[in-house]
C-alpha positions as a Python dict, from the first residue, in 0.01 Angstrom:
ca = {
    (1, 'M'): (0, 0, 0),
    (2, 'I'): (-60, 113, 359),
    (3, 'V'): (-245, 434, 270),
    (4, 'Y'): (-485, 281, 19),
    (5, 'G'): (-523, -37, 224),
    (6, 'G'): (-612, 176, 526),
    (7, 'A'): (-874, 355, 317),
    (8, 'V'): (-1036, 24, 216),
    (9, 'F'): (-1019, -94, 579),
    (10, 'A'): (-1188, 223, 711),
    (11, 'A'): (-1452, 226, 438),
    (12, 'S'): (-1534, -136, 521),
    (13, 'F'): (-1615, -32, 878),
    (14, 'V'): (-1841, 248, 758),
    (15, 'L'): (-2021, 9, 522),
    (16, 'A'): (-2065, -248, 799),
    (17, 'W'): (-2218, 6, 1038),
    (18, 'A'): (-2448, 150, 771),
    (19, 'A'): (-2555, -196, 649),
    (20, 'E'): (-2654, -300, 1002),
    (21, 'A'): (-2844, 23, 1067),
    (22, 'A'): (-3024, -7, 730),
    (23, 'Q'): (-3210, -311, 862),
    (24, 'V'): (-3436, -69, 1050),
    (25, 'D'): (-3576, 62, 719),
    (26, 'I'): (-3539, -234, 484),
    (27, 'S'): (-3686, -581, 528),
    (28, 'G'): (-3737, -901, 335),
    (29, 'G'): (-3559, -1005, 17),
    (30, 'L'): (-3455, -650, -77),
    (31, 'A'): (-3261, -617, 248),
    (32, 'I'): (-3087, -951, 191),
    (33, 'A'): (-2979, -861, -162),
    (34, 'I'): (-2864, -509, -74),
    (35, 'L'): (-2685, -603, 248),
    (36, 'A'): (-2509, -897, 82),
    (37, 'L'): (-2374, -672, -193),
    (38, 'I'): (-2272, -399, 51),
    (39, 'A'): (-2088, -639, 280),
    (40, 'V'): (-1864, -770, 2),
    (41, 'L'): (-1815, -444, -190),
    (42, 'P'): (-1455, -378, -72),
    (43, 'E'): (-1353, -735, -146),
    (44, 'Y'): (-1527, -731, -484),
    (45, 'A'): (-1368, -402, -585),
    (46, 'V'): (-1016, -537, -532),
    (47, 'D'): (-1072, -884, -674),
    (48, 'L'): (-1269, -767, -978),
    (49, 'Y'): (-993, -518, -1057),
    (50, 'Y'): (-749, -809, -1080),
    (51, 'A'): (-988, -1015, -1292),
    (52, 'Y'): (-1073, -726, -1525),
    (53, 'T'): (-707, -628, -1568),
    (54, 'A'): (-616, -991, -1635),
    (55, 'G'): (-826, -973, -1952),
    (56, 'S'): (-557, -756, -2111),
    (57, 'D'): (-257, -844, -1892),
    (58, 'P'): (-208, -1222, -1842),
    (59, 'E'): (22, -1158, -1543),
    (60, 'Y'): (-281, -1056, -1337),
    (61, 'V'): (-471, -1384, -1391),
    (62, 'Q'): (-300, -1544, -1094),
    (63, 'Y'): (-386, -1253, -867),
    (64, 'A'): (-762, -1279, -927),
    (65, 'A'): (-760, -1641, -811),
    (66, 'A'): (-518, -1561, -526),
    (67, 'N'): (-741, -1294, -376),
    (68, 'M'): (-1049, -1515, -403),
    (69, 'T'): (-889, -1819, -239),
    (70, 'G'): (-725, -1607, 31),
    (71, 'S'): (-1048, -1436, 134),
    (72, 'N'): (-1233, -1770, 138),
    (73, 'R'): (-976, -1947, 353),
    (74, 'L'): (-932, -1648, 583),
    (75, 'L'): (-1304, -1632, 655),
    (76, 'L'): (-1342, -2001, 742),
    (77, 'G'): (-997, -2082, 876),
    (78, 'L'): (-958, -1777, 1099),
    (79, 'G'): (-1297, -1604, 1123),
    (80, 'W'): (-1512, -1903, 1217),
    (81, 'P'): (-1290, -2054, 1490),
    (82, 'V'): (-1197, -1721, 1652),
    (83, 'V'): (-1564, -1617, 1676),
    (84, 'V'): (-1652, -1955, 1830),
    (85, 'L'): (-1371, -1943, 2086),
    (86, 'V'): (-1451, -1583, 2180),
    (87, 'G'): (-1822, -1668, 2179),
    (88, 'L'): (-1781, -1950, 2430),
    (89, 'W'): (-1588, -1713, 2653),
    (90, 'G'): (-1859, -1449, 2606),
    (91, 'L'): (-2135, -1692, 2706),
    (92, 'K'): (-1947, -1769, 3025),
    (93, 'R'): (-1880, -1401, 3102),
    (94, 'V'): (-2221, -1254, 3011),
    (95, 'H'): (-2469, -1538, 3065),
    (96, 'Q'): (-2274, -1748, 3318),
    (97, 'R'): (-2302, -2046, 3084),
    (98, 'R'): (-2010, -2285, 3079),
    (99, 'G'): (-1967, -2524, 2791),
    (100, 'H'): (-1760, -2645, 2501),
    (101, 'V'): (-2027, -2626, 2231),
    (102, 'L'): (-2176, -2325, 2055),
    (103, 'P'): (-2532, -2408, 1936),
    (104, 'L'): (-2641, -2276, 1598),
    (105, 'D'): (-2991, -2164, 1506),
    (106, 'A'): (-3218, -2407, 1322),
    (107, 'G'): (-3235, -2155, 1039),
    (108, 'N'): (-2862, -2195, 981),
    (109, 'R'): (-2931, -2536, 826),
    (110, 'L'): (-3069, -2357, 521),
    (111, 'E'): (-2748, -2156, 476),
    (112, 'I'): (-2529, -2460, 541),
    (113, 'G'): (-2724, -2648, 273),
    (114, 'F'): (-2666, -2371, 19),
    (115, 'L'): (-2297, -2358, 111),
    (116, 'L'): (-2263, -2736, 87),
    (117, 'L'): (-2400, -2751, -268),
    (118, 'A'): (-2196, -2447, -374),
    (119, 'G'): (-1885, -2608, -224),
    (120, 'I'): (-1944, -2932, -412),
    (121, 'F'): (-1989, -2735, -735),
    (122, 'A'): (-1658, -2558, -666),
    (123, 'F'): (-1462, -2880, -731),
    (124, 'I'): (-1548, -2845, -1101),
    (125, 'M'): (-1305, -2551, -1118),
    (126, 'P'): (-981, -2732, -1024),
    (127, 'L'): (-1093, -3037, -1223),
    (128, 'T'): (-1138, -2831, -1542),
    (129, 'G'): (-854, -2586, -1472),
    (130, 'Q'): (-1075, -2283, -1530),
    (131, 'I'): (-1366, -2076, -1403),
    (132, 'H'): (-1600, -2043, -1701),
    (133, 'V'): (-1873, -1785, -1752),
    (134, 'W'): (-2136, -2060, -1744),
    (135, 'M'): (-2012, -2153, -1394),
    (136, 'G'): (-2052, -1790, -1293),
    (137, 'G'): (-2407, -1794, -1428),
    (138, 'V'): (-2492, -2104, -1225),
    (139, 'L'): (-2349, -1949, -909),
    (140, 'F'): (-2539, -1624, -968),
    (141, 'I'): (-2864, -1817, -1007),
    (142, 'W'): (-2785, -2015, -693),
    (143, 'F'): (-2731, -1693, -497),
    (144, 'G'): (-3054, -1549, -634),
    (145, 'Y'): (-3242, -1856, -515),
    (146, 'Y'): (-3062, -1828, -179),
    (147, 'A'): (-3177, -1466, -141),
    (148, 'Y'): (-3530, -1568, -238),
    (149, 'R'): (-3540, -1846, 23),
    (150, 'L'): (-3412, -1617, 296),
    (151, 'S'): (-3668, -1353, 201),
    (152, 'R'): (-3946, -1603, 273),
    (153, 'G'): (-3841, -1630, 634),
    (154, 'A'): (-3969, -1426, 924),
    (155, 'V'): (-3835, -1073, 958),
    (156, 'E'): (-3668, -1016, 1294),
    (157, 'E'): (-3607, -691, 1476),
    (158, 'P'): (-3236, -610, 1429),
    (159, 'K'): (-3016, -608, 1739),
    (160, 'L'): (-2789, -309, 1686),
    (161, 'R'): (-2485, -216, 1891),
    (162, 'G'): (-2232, 66, 1888),
    (163, 'A'): (-2220, 299, 1589),
    (164, 'S'): (-2496, 118, 1402),
    (165, 'A'): (-2726, 152, 1704),
    (166, 'A'): (-2655, 526, 1722),
    (167, 'I'): (-2750, 560, 1354),
    (168, 'G'): (-3057, 336, 1390),
    (169, 'T'): (-3206, 547, 1671),
    (170, 'L'): (-3199, 870, 1470),
    (171, 'P'): (-3532, 1016, 1348),
    (172, 'Q'): (-3644, 856, 1023),
    (173, 'T'): (-3552, 1140, 787),
    (174, 'A'): (-3215, 1205, 952),
    (175, 'R'): (-3141, 831, 965),
    (176, 'R'): (-3209, 776, 596),
    (177, 'R'): (-3005, 1079, 494),
    (178, 'T'): (-2721, 960, 715),
    (179, 'L'): (-2734, 609, 567),
    (180, 'I'): (-2734, 738, 209),
    (181, 'G'): (-2442, 968, 288),
    (182, 'L'): (-2242, 688, 451),
    (183, 'F'): (-2308, 442, 168),
    (184, 'V'): (-2216, 692, -103),
    (185, 'F'): (-1904, 811, 80),
    (186, 'A'): (-1776, 463, 168),
    (187, 'A'): (-1852, 322, -178),
    (188, 'A'): (-1669, 615, -339),
    (189, 'V'): (-1365, 559, -117),
    (190, 'V'): (-1359, 187, -200),
    (191, 'L'): (-1392, 243, -574),
    (192, 'I'): (-1123, 513, -573),
    (193, 'A'): (-880, 317, -355),
    (194, 'A'): (-933, -33, -498),
    (195, 'E'): (-718, 6, -811),
    (196, 'P'): (-415, 177, -651),
    (197, 'F'): (-432, -61, -354),
    (198, 'A'): (-445, -369, -576),
    (199, 'H'): (-167, -232, -800),
    (200, 'S'): (53, -135, -504),
    (201, 'L'): (34, -489, -363),
    (202, 'V'): (183, -628, -682),
    (203, 'E'): (445, -357, -729),
    (204, 'G'): (524, -340, -359),
    (205, 'G'): (587, -712, -347),
    (206, 'K'): (832, -687, -634),
    (207, 'D'): (1016, -393, -476),
    (208, 'L'): (1034, -556, -132),
    (209, 'G'): (1135, -895, -265),
    (210, 'V'): (820, -1054, -123),
    (211, 'D'): (607, -1300, -322),
    (212, 'E'): (338, -1069, -460),
    (213, 'F'): (102, -1367, -495),
    (214, 'L'): (104, -1408, -116),
    (215, 'L'): (53, -1034, -59),
    (216, 'V'): (-250, -1034, -288),
    (217, 'Q'): (-379, -1355, -131),
    (218, 'W'): (-364, -1243, 233),
    (219, 'V'): (-310, -866, 274),
    (220, 'A'): (-597, -755, 48),
    (221, 'P'): (-856, -984, 215),
    (222, 'L'): (-734, -873, 559),
    (223, 'A'): (-801, -510, 470),
    (224, 'S'): (-1150, -579, 331),
    (225, 'E'): (-1266, -846, 577),
    (226, 'A'): (-1107, -736, 904),
    (227, 'P'): (-1399, -502, 993),
    (228, 'E'): (-1646, -787, 946),
    (229, 'F'): (-1431, -1010, 1166),
    (230, 'I'): (-1396, -744, 1435),
    (231, 'I'): (-1768, -672, 1446),
    (232, 'A'): (-1848, -1046, 1465),
    (233, 'I'): (-1593, -1091, 1745),
    (234, 'M'): (-1745, -797, 1935),
    (235, 'F'): (-2092, -954, 1912),
    (236, 'A'): (-1951, -1289, 2025),
    (237, 'A'): (-1776, -1129, 2324),
    (238, 'R'): (-2109, -972, 2426),
    (239, 'G'): (-2274, -1314, 2442),
    (240, 'N'): (-2437, -1314, 2097),
    (241, 'A'): (-2202, -1564, 1935),
    (242, 'T'): (-2475, -1764, 1757),
    (243, 'A'): (-2578, -1461, 1552),
    (244, 'A'): (-2213, -1372, 1486),
    (245, 'I'): (-2120, -1713, 1346),
    (246, 'G'): (-2446, -1718, 1149),
    (247, 'T'): (-2339, -1396, 980),
    (248, 'L'): (-2001, -1545, 886),
    (249, 'I'): (-2167, -1857, 745),
    (250, 'S'): (-2383, -1632, 528),
    (251, 'A'): (-2071, -1441, 419),
    (252, 'K'): (-1916, -1770, 311),
    (253, 'V'): (-2219, -1842, 90),
    (254, 'N'): (-2178, -1497, -68),
    (255, 'Q'): (-1811, -1566, -141),
    (256, 'W'): (-1869, -1902, -311),
    (257, 'T'): (-2153, -1763, -522),
    (258, 'L'): (-2136, -1392, -600),
    (259, 'L'): (-1760, -1341, -566),
    (260, 'V'): (-1646, -1653, -750),
    (261, 'G'): (-1919, -1620, -1011),
    (262, 'S'): (-1825, -1261, -1095),
    (263, 'L'): (-1456, -1334, -1169),
    (264, 'P'): (-1493, -1493, -1517),
    (265, 'M'): (-1742, -1223, -1614),
    (266, 'A'): (-1498, -946, -1517),
    (267, 'Y'): (-1218, -1127, -1698),
    (268, 'W'): (-1430, -1156, -2012),
    (269, 'A'): (-1535, -789, -1990),
    (270, 'G'): (-1168, -690, -1962),
    (271, 'G'): (-1086, -846, -2297),
    (272, 'G'): (-1016, -1205, -2197),
    (273, 'S'): (-1185, -1527, -2301),
    (274, 'P'): (-1515, -1650, -2150),
    (275, 'A'): (-1314, -1870, -1913),
    (276, 'L'): (-1069, -1748, -1648),
    (277, 'P'): (-776, -1994, -1675),
    (278, 'L'): (-613, -2148, -1370),
    (279, 'D'): (-247, -2252, -1380),
    (280, 'G'): (-103, -2533, -1170),
    (281, 'R'): (-61, -2329, -854),
    (282, 'Q'): (-408, -2177, -879),
    (283, 'V'): (-564, -2521, -930),
    (284, 'E'): (-397, -2634, -608),
    (285, 'E'): (-512, -2320, -425),
    (286, 'V'): (-875, -2363, -537),
    (287, 'L'): (-864, -2733, -448),
    (288, 'L'): (-727, -2650, -103),
    (289, 'T'): (-998, -2387, -54),
    (290, 'A'): (-1275, -2626, -161),
    (291, 'T'): (-1158, -2907, 70),
    (292, 'Q'): (-1133, -2659, 359),
    (293, 'T'): (-1494, -2557, 291),
    (294, 'M'): (-1606, -2920, 300),
    (295, 'L'): (-1435, -2967, 636),
    (296, 'G'): (-1599, -2657, 781),
    (297, 'I'): (-1942, -2775, 666),
    (298, 'A'): (-1889, -3131, 791),
    (299, 'L'): (-1796, -3005, 1138),
    (300, 'I'): (-2118, -2803, 1182),
    (301, 'L'): (-2370, -3028, 1004),
    (302, 'G'): (-2528, -3110, 1340),
    (303, 'L'): (-2583, -2738, 1416),
    (304, 'H'): (-2326, -2754, 1695),
    (305, 'F'): (-1988, -2585, 1676),
    (306, 'H'): (-1757, -2764, 1923),
    (307, 'R'): (-1451, -2603, 2072),
    (308, 'W'): (-1233, -2882, 1930),
    (309, 'S'): (-1377, -2816, 1584),
    (310, 'A'): (-1265, -2453, 1609),
    (311, 'W'): (-914, -2558, 1709),
    (312, 'I'): (-894, -2802, 1417),
    (313, 'L'): (-991, -2532, 1164),
    (314, 'L'): (-752, -2280, 1318),
    (315, 'A'): (-460, -2524, 1339),
    (316, 'L'): (-495, -2637, 977),
    (317, 'F'): (-527, -2275, 865),
    (318, 'L'): (-200, -2180, 1039),
    (319, 'V'): (-19, -2487, 907),
    (320, 'Q'): (-64, -2374, 545),
    (321, 'F'): (166, -2070, 580),
    (322, 'P'): (493, -2263, 602),
    (323, 'V'): (359, -2497, 331),
    (324, 'T'): (451, -2318, 8),
    (325, 'G'): (529, -2598, -237),
    (326, 'T'): (305, -2797, -469),
    (327, 'H'): (357, -3121, -277),
    (328, 'G'): (268, -2952, 52),
    (329, 'R'): (-54, -2799, -79),
    (330, 'I'): (-169, -3132, -222),
    (331, 'V'): (-91, -3311, 105),
    (332, 'L'): (-277, -3044, 304),
    (333, 'S'): (-577, -3078, 71),
    (334, 'I'): (-577, -3452, 136),
    (335, 'V'): (-560, -3390, 512),
    (336, 'Y'): (-859, -3154, 488),
    (337, 'A'): (-1049, -3413, 284),
    (338, 'V'): (-972, -3701, 522),
    (339, 'V'): (-1071, -3504, 833),
    (340, 'A'): (-1385, -3384, 649),
    (341, 'L'): (-1483, -3745, 575),
    (342, 'M'): (-1430, -3836, 941),
    (343, 'A'): (-1646, -3543, 1053),
    (344, 'L'): (-1907, -3636, 792),
    (345, 'A'): (-1915, -3992, 925),
    (346, 'W'): (-1971, -3849, 1274),
    (347, 'N'): (-2257, -3625, 1154),
    (348, 'Y'): (-2385, -3852, 875),
    (349, 'R'): (-2750, -3842, 985),
    (350, 'H'): (-2757, -3464, 931),
    (351, 'L'): (-2632, -3482, 569),
    (352, 'V'): (-2961, -3559, 392),
    (353, 'P'): (-3164, -3294, 581),
    (354, 'T'): (-2895, -3039, 501),
    (355, 'L'): (-2900, -3126, 131),
    (356, 'R'): (-3279, -3105, 131),
    (357, 'A'): (-3295, -2777, 326),
    (358, 'P'): (-3254, -2540, 25),
    (359, 'F'): (-3549, -2708, -149),
    (360, 'A'): (-3776, -2791, 145),
    (361, 'R'): (-4072, -2565, 217),
    (362, 'E'): (-4006, -2591, 588),
    (363, 'L'): (-3702, -2695, 788),
    (364, 'I'): (-3711, -3062, 883),
    (365, 'P'): (-3751, -3111, 1259),
    (366, 'E'): (-3446, -3251, 1433),
    (367, 'S'): (-3642, -3542, 1576),
    (368, 'E'): (-3756, -3653, 1232),
    (369, 'Y'): (-3408, -3762, 1122),
    (370, 'A'): (-3229, -3812, 1452),
    (371, 'G'): (-3422, -4128, 1530),
    (372, 'H'): (-3625, -3976, 1818),
    (373, 'Q'): (-3998, -3937, 1861),
    (374, 'P'): (-4137, -3578, 1869),
}
């Protein structure tokens, strides 16, 4: 478990560095599509192994859903608030700016709009007790449209730091050879290590007397997502928190579209039915994950991430660990939903522009819906 998990963890770092440096040579929609796939490769490799194996071994059905819900909740419940808290500290340390609010870029409204609609669609899964192939198709199309919309935006010069900066400053031929070598090597490591790592989590849990569902839900996502978290935290500490949280918002869109959409397809390819079934516990886990997503979106609808919002997300994320029963998960889902409605009421005037953002040709100016004159 430790050896193969360490391999996935290390390969994730290599992929992250190479993906950042690749922005020097790739631009537009191609960069968005490639970088999105690269960023989630370690997570996909593990989760798709569970889904594919579940097609012939029903015991693994629960693990596919567990890994997906764990990675989703880890990203929003831990990644978002920690980056915001570190980012506020970084702004004070680097730019001498004191404050309790982290402003988001206007362009983030587009991503929040895509995430909002994907999050609403996600409630169909616990309501139907399954993730069907047609749902995966809808999510794939939604991601394709998301990549298309992002590709229409202005291309910005990448701000590279650390290892990615060292790679990006190499001469063109050496840089491209280095990038290809890193991608091939890291991808090979991930693909080789994914199956034994995923299998060892299940078997290791049984041998150690630990709930293997919880190991699959939290240990696997930690190995695959920790590098992304660490890099985002490093950017936030250097005073570039807005870009860091923007990256994590984009990662959340990828999870609710590409990752979730690929699970029923892998299950079907592995010999299962066209629908990945969800038992009672998995329904509760997906419901909890969907309500958490709605809360996260509601808190940042106004393109401001307050310090108190970060503490709310972090506190509710930590509360779920001692909550292991059905009743507790349902109650926590209700708490998420209630707080989300309160936050939505606070940011209600931003809801319509956010829903319109994925379909609008241009972002709607803040003054147009905030009741102020330009």
